[in-house]
PDB file of N, CA, C and O in Angstrom:
ATOM      1  N   MET A   1     186.803-284.586 -27.550  1.00  0.00           N
ATOM      2  CA  MET A   1     185.447-284.605 -27.056  1.00  0.00           C
ATOM      3  C   MET A   1     185.065-284.212 -25.976  1.00  0.00           C
ATOM      4  O   MET A   1     183.864-284.216 -25.705  1.00  0.00           O
ATOM      5  N   ARG A   2     185.958-283.802 -25.150  1.00  0.00           N
ATOM      6  CA  ARG A   2     185.439-283.070 -23.875  1.00  0.00           C
ATOM      7  C   ARG A   2     185.010-281.824 -23.978  1.00  0.00           C
ATOM      8  O   ARG A   2     184.169-281.519 -23.132  1.00  0.00           O
ATOM      9  N   LEU A   3     185.392-280.772 -24.947  1.00  0.00           N
ATOM     10  CA  LEU A   3     184.679-279.896 -25.262  1.00  0.00           C
ATOM     11  C   LEU A   3     183.415-280.126 -25.924  1.00  0.00           C
ATOM     12  O   LEU A   3     182.480-279.407 -25.572  1.00  0.00           O
ATOM     13  N   ALA A   4     183.219-280.968 -26.791  1.00  0.00           N
ATOM     14  CA  ALA A   4     182.244-281.314 -27.752  1.00  0.00           C
ATOM     15  C   ALA A   4     181.052-281.518 -26.610  1.00  0.00           C
ATOM     16  O   ALA A   4     179.999-280.882 -26.618  1.00  0.00           O
ATOM     17  N   ARG A   5     181.363-282.381 -25.766  1.00  0.00           N
ATOM     18  CA  ARG A   5     180.353-282.924 -24.813  1.00  0.00           C
ATOM     19  C   ARG A   5     179.993-281.640 -23.680  1.00  0.00           C
ATOM     20  O   ARG A   5     178.836-281.277 -23.468  1.00  0.00           O
ATOM     21  N   MET A   6     180.931-281.168 -23.154  1.00  0.00           N
ATOM     22  CA  MET A   6     180.651-280.099 -22.244  1.00  0.00           C
ATOM     23  C   MET A   6     179.980-278.853 -22.703  1.00  0.00           C
ATOM     24  O   MET A   6     179.450-278.089 -21.896  1.00  0.00           O
ATOM     25  N   HIS A   7     179.994-278.645 -23.917  1.00  0.00           N
ATOM     26  CA  HIS A   7     179.480-277.205 -24.519  1.00  0.00           C
ATOM     27  C   HIS A   7     178.037-277.688 -25.312  1.00  0.00           C
ATOM     28  O   HIS A   7     177.128-276.871 -25.456  1.00  0.00           O
ATOM     29  N   GLY A   8     177.911-279.183 -25.843  1.00  0.00           N
ATOM     30  CA  GLY A   8     176.900-279.547 -26.324  1.00  0.00           C
ATOM     31  C   GLY A   8     177.221-279.024 -28.113  1.00  0.00           C
ATOM     32  O   GLY A   8     176.273-278.598 -28.772  1.00  0.00           O
ATOM     33  N   LEU A   9     178.471-279.114 -28.664  1.00  0.00           N
ATOM     34  CA  LEU A   9     179.231-278.594 -29.686  1.00  0.00           C
ATOM     35  C   LEU A   9     179.030-280.233 -30.703  1.00  0.00           C
ATOM     36  O   LEU A   9     178.898-281.360 -30.225  1.00  0.00           O
ATOM     37  N   SER A  10     179.065-279.887 -32.028  1.00  0.00           N
ATOM     38  CA  SER A  10     179.608-280.909 -32.908  1.00  0.00           C
ATOM     39  C   SER A  10     181.222-281.010 -32.738  1.00  0.00           C
ATOM     40  O   SER A  10     181.888-280.023 -32.426  1.00  0.00           O
ATOM     41  N   VAL A  11     181.762-282.228 -32.958  1.00  0.00           N
ATOM     42  CA  VAL A  11     183.257-282.564 -32.716  1.00  0.00           C
ATOM     43  C   VAL A  11     183.871-281.592 -33.944  1.00  0.00           C
ATOM     44  O   VAL A  11     185.092-281.433 -33.941  1.00  0.00           O
ATOM     45  N   TYR A  12     183.181-281.021 -34.857  1.00  0.00           N
ATOM     46  CA  TYR A  12     183.948-280.155 -35.800  1.00  0.00           C
ATOM     47  C   TYR A  12     184.059-278.798 -35.365  1.00  0.00           C
ATOM     48  O   TYR A  12     185.070-278.148 -35.630  1.00  0.00           O
ATOM     49  N   ASP A  13     182.980-278.252 -34.636  1.00  0.00           N
ATOM     50  CA  ASP A  13     183.053-277.124 -34.168  1.00  0.00           C
ATOM     51  C   ASP A  13     183.978-276.995 -32.809  1.00  0.00           C
ATOM     52  O   ASP A  13     184.583-275.966 -32.510  1.00  0.00           O
ATOM     53  N   ALA A  14     183.986-278.088 -32.113  1.00  0.00           N
ATOM     54  CA  ALA A  14     185.012-278.197 -30.936  1.00  0.00           C
ATOM     55  C   ALA A  14     186.325-278.469 -31.120  1.00  0.00           C
ATOM     56  O   ALA A  14     187.139-278.335 -30.207  1.00  0.00           O
ATOM     57  N   SER A  15     186.699-278.944 -32.517  1.00  0.00           N
ATOM     58  CA  SER A  15     188.252-278.671 -32.694  1.00  0.00           C
ATOM     59  C   SER A  15     188.471-277.402 -33.244  1.00  0.00           C
ATOM     60  O   SER A  15     189.629-277.006 -33.377  1.00  0.00           O
ATOM     61  N   TYR A  16     187.553-276.732 -33.572  1.00  0.00           N
ATOM     62  CA  TYR A  16     188.116-275.118 -33.763  1.00  0.00           C
ATOM     63  C   TYR A  16     188.441-274.508 -32.852  1.00  0.00           C
ATOM     64  O   TYR A  16     189.449-273.802 -32.876  1.00  0.00           O
ATOM     65  N   LEU A  17     187.521-274.650 -31.621  1.00  0.00           N
ATOM     66  CA  LEU A  17     187.467-274.196 -30.269  1.00  0.00           C
ATOM     67  C   LEU A  17     188.927-274.554 -29.721  1.00  0.00           C
ATOM     68  O   LEU A  17     189.724-273.668 -29.411  1.00  0.00           O
ATOM     69  N   GLU A  18     189.236-276.007 -29.618  1.00  0.00           N
ATOM     70  CA  GLU A  18     190.324-276.611 -29.196  1.00  0.00           C
ATOM     71  C   GLU A  18     191.775-275.798 -29.799  1.00  0.00           C
ATOM     72  O   GLU A  18     192.730-275.501 -29.081  1.00  0.00           O
ATOM     73  N   LEU A  19     191.690-275.551 -31.146  1.00  0.00           N
ATOM     74  CA  LEU A  19     192.664-274.745 -32.200  1.00  0.00           C
ATOM     75  C   LEU A  19     193.075-273.735 -31.380  1.00  0.00           C
ATOM     76  O   LEU A  19     194.182-273.471 -30.912  1.00  0.00           O
ATOM     77  N   ALA A  20     191.620-273.023 -31.243  1.00  0.00           N
ATOM     78  CA  ALA A  20     191.901-271.451 -30.697  1.00  0.00           C
ATOM     79  C   ALA A  20     192.496-271.445 -29.318  1.00  0.00           C
ATOM     80  O   ALA A  20     193.364-270.643 -28.974  1.00  0.00           O
ATOM     81  N   LEU A  21     191.863-272.605 -28.358  1.00  0.00           N
ATOM     82  CA  LEU A  21     192.638-272.314 -27.117  1.00  0.00           C
ATOM     83  C   LEU A  21     194.028-272.771 -27.053  1.00  0.00           C
ATOM     84  O   LEU A  21     194.774-272.172 -26.279  1.00  0.00           O
ATOM     85  N   ARG A  22     194.474-273.707 -27.725  1.00  0.00           N
ATOM     86  CA  ARG A  22     195.841-274.323 -27.702  1.00  0.00           C
ATOM     87  C   ARG A  22     196.973-273.174 -28.590  1.00  0.00           C
ATOM     88  O   ARG A  22     198.174-273.314 -28.359  1.00  0.00           O
ATOM     89  N   GLU A  23     196.627-272.316 -29.363  1.00  0.00           N
ATOM     90  CA  GLU A  23     196.809-271.513 -30.080  1.00  0.00           C
ATOM     91  C   GLU A  23     196.685-270.140 -29.269  1.00  0.00           C
ATOM     92  O   GLU A  23     197.403-269.305 -29.818  1.00  0.00           O
ATOM     93  N   ALA A  24     196.045-269.630 -28.187  1.00  0.00           N
ATOM     94  CA  ALA A  24     195.747-268.857 -27.612  1.00  0.00           C
ATOM     95  C   ALA A  24     195.473-267.638 -28.354  1.00  0.00           C
ATOM     96  O   ALA A  24     195.958-266.526 -28.144  1.00  0.00           O
ATOM     97  N   ILE A  25     194.811-267.908 -29.059  1.00  0.00           N
ATOM     98  CA  ILE A  25     194.081-267.178 -30.107  1.00  0.00           C
ATOM     99  C   ILE A  25     192.614-266.485 -30.185  1.00  0.00           C
ATOM    100  O   ILE A  25     191.891-267.326 -29.649  1.00  0.00           O
ATOM    101  N   PRO A  26     191.910-265.541 -30.519  1.00  0.00           N
ATOM    102  CA  PRO A  26     190.586-265.521 -30.621  1.00  0.00           C
ATOM    103  C   PRO A  26     189.774-266.329 -31.559  1.00  0.00           C
ATOM    104  O   PRO A  26     190.378-266.433 -32.627  1.00  0.00           O
ATOM    105  N   LEU A  27     188.528-266.996 -31.565  1.00  0.00           N
ATOM    106  CA  LEU A  27     187.840-267.407 -32.444  1.00  0.00           C
ATOM    107  C   LEU A  27     186.970-266.663 -33.069  1.00  0.00           C
ATOM    108  O   LEU A  27     186.135-266.000 -32.454  1.00  0.00           O
ATOM    109  N   ALA A  28     187.070-266.685 -34.499  1.00  0.00           N
ATOM    110  CA  ALA A  28     186.320-265.944 -35.143  1.00  0.00           C
ATOM    111  C   ALA A  28     185.067-266.796 -35.821  1.00  0.00           C
ATOM    112  O   ALA A  28     185.255-267.546 -36.779  1.00  0.00           O
ATOM    113  N   THR A  29     183.759-266.590 -35.208  1.00  0.00           N
ATOM    114  CA  THR A  29     182.344-267.362 -35.527  1.00  0.00           C
ATOM    115  C   THR A  29     181.538-266.539 -35.697  1.00  0.00           C
ATOM    116  O   THR A  29     181.727-265.403 -35.263  1.00  0.00           O
ATOM    117  N   LEU A  30     180.364-266.888 -36.403  1.00  0.00           N
ATOM    118  CA  LEU A  30     179.130-266.299 -36.359  1.00  0.00           C
ATOM    119  C   LEU A  30     178.244-267.052 -35.232  1.00  0.00           C
ATOM    120  O   LEU A  30     177.324-266.464 -34.664  1.00  0.00           O
ATOM    121  N   ASP A  31     178.520-268.129 -35.006  1.00  0.00           N
ATOM    122  CA  ASP A  31     177.873-269.403 -34.512  1.00  0.00           C
ATOM    123  C   ASP A  31     177.380-268.896 -32.899  1.00  0.00           C
ATOM    124  O   ASP A  31     178.313-268.910 -32.097  1.00  0.00           O
ATOM    125  N   ALA A  32     176.334-268.553 -32.464  1.00  0.00           N
ATOM    126  CA  ALA A  32     176.062-268.326 -31.005  1.00  0.00           C
ATOM    127  C   ALA A  32     176.755-269.409 -30.058  1.00  0.00           C
ATOM    128  O   ALA A  32     177.662-269.151 -29.267  1.00  0.00           O
ATOM    129  N   GLU A  33     176.262-270.486 -30.239  1.00  0.00           N
ATOM    130  CA  GLU A  33     176.667-271.427 -29.513  1.00  0.00           C
ATOM    131  C   GLU A  33     178.291-272.118 -29.124  1.00  0.00           C
ATOM    132  O   GLU A  33     178.629-272.760 -28.129  1.00  0.00           O
ATOM    133  N   LEU A  34     179.066-271.715 -30.284  1.00  0.00           N
ATOM    134  CA  LEU A  34     180.173-271.906 -30.699  1.00  0.00           C
ATOM    135  C   LEU A  34     181.190-270.640 -29.730  1.00  0.00           C
ATOM    136  O   LEU A  34     182.237-270.785 -29.099  1.00  0.00           O
ATOM    137  N   ALA A  35     180.416-269.548 -29.949  1.00  0.00           N
ATOM    138  CA  ALA A  35     180.958-268.234 -29.244  1.00  0.00           C
ATOM    139  C   ALA A  35     180.754-268.107 -27.926  1.00  0.00           C
ATOM    140  O   ALA A  35     181.485-267.367 -27.268  1.00  0.00           O
ATOM    141  N   ALA A  36     179.709-268.827 -27.340  1.00  0.00           N
ATOM    142  CA  ALA A  36     179.383-268.965 -25.973  1.00  0.00           C
ATOM    143  C   ALA A  36     180.122-270.031 -25.311  1.00  0.00           C
ATOM    144  O   ALA A  36     180.228-270.092 -24.086  1.00  0.00           O
ATOM    145  N   ALA A  37     180.625-270.856 -26.106  1.00  0.00           N
ATOM    146  CA  ALA A  37     181.626-272.232 -25.613  1.00  0.00           C
ATOM    147  C   ALA A  37     182.753-271.471 -25.477  1.00  0.00           C
ATOM    148  O   ALA A  37     183.467-271.610 -24.484  1.00  0.00           O
ATOM    149  N   ALA A  38     183.038-270.603 -26.432  1.00  0.00           N
ATOM    150  CA  ALA A  38     184.783-270.083 -26.621  1.00  0.00           C
ATOM    151  C   ALA A  38     184.725-268.927 -25.428  1.00  0.00           C
ATOM    152  O   ALA A  38     185.833-268.751 -24.920  1.00  0.00           O
ATOM    153  N   ARG A  39     183.728-268.152 -24.906  1.00  0.00           N
ATOM    154  CA  ARG A  39     183.761-267.255 -24.135  1.00  0.00           C
ATOM    155  C   ARG A  39     183.948-267.937 -22.737  1.00  0.00           C
ATOM    156  O   ARG A  39     184.632-267.455 -21.835  1.00  0.00           O
ATOM    157  N   ALA A  40     183.309-269.028 -22.673  1.00  0.00           N
ATOM    158  CA  ALA A  40     183.015-270.102 -21.090  1.00  0.00           C
ATOM    159  C   ALA A  40     184.555-270.469 -20.737  1.00  0.00           C
ATOM    160  O   ALA A  40     185.113-270.428 -19.640  1.00  0.00           O
ATOM    161  N   GLU A  41     185.148-270.897 -22.195  1.00  0.00           N
ATOM    162  CA  GLU A  41     186.627-271.551 -22.051  1.00  0.00           C
ATOM    163  C   GLU A  41     187.821-270.251 -21.883  1.00  0.00           C
ATOM    164  O   GLU A  41     188.992-270.475 -21.577  1.00  0.00           O
ATOM    165  N   GLY A  42     187.356-269.109 -22.104  1.00  0.00           N
ATOM    166  CA  GLY A  42     188.280-268.164 -21.893  1.00  0.00           C
ATOM    167  C   GLY A  42     188.978-267.527 -23.140  1.00  0.00           C
ATOM    168  O   GLY A  42     189.948-266.783 -22.996  1.00  0.00           O
ATOM    169  N   SER A  43     188.499-267.814 -24.277  1.00  0.00           N
ATOM    170  CA  SER A  43     188.912-267.494 -25.420  1.00  0.00           C
ATOM    171  C   SER A  43     188.024-266.428 -26.091  1.00  0.00           C
ATOM    172  O   SER A  43     186.798-266.487 -26.185  1.00  0.00           O
ATOM    173  N   GLY A  44     188.947-265.298 -26.611  1.00  0.00           N
ATOM    174  CA  GLY A  44     188.152-264.048 -27.186  1.00  0.00           C
ATOM    175  C   GLY A  44     187.494-264.787 -28.246  1.00  0.00           C
ATOM    176  O   GLY A  44     187.689-265.977 -28.494  1.00  0.00           O
ATOM    177  N   VAL A  45     186.692-263.995 -28.865  1.00  0.00           N
ATOM    178  CA  VAL A  45     185.625-264.249 -29.958  1.00  0.00           C
ATOM    179  C   VAL A  45     185.728-262.687 -30.894  1.00  0.00           C
ATOM    180  O   VAL A  45     185.694-261.499 -30.575  1.00  0.00           O
ATOM    181  N   ILE A  46     185.858-263.381 -32.079  1.00  0.00           N
ATOM    182  CA  ILE A  46     185.870-262.064 -33.102  1.00  0.00           C
ATOM    183  C   ILE A  46     184.437-262.419 -33.638  1.00  0.00           C
ATOM    184  O   ILE A  46     183.906-261.711 -34.493  1.00  0.00           O
TER     185      ILE A  46
END
């Protein structure tokens, strides 16, 4: 919920971001808002 609130994401999208962060893997997405959130959190984006 923290990531969703912090970046204005849906809980669904934030769960993908959380998983990428937890596993230390880049996030694959075409969603610009999700990609921006991933970069802000220090995750790579494919």
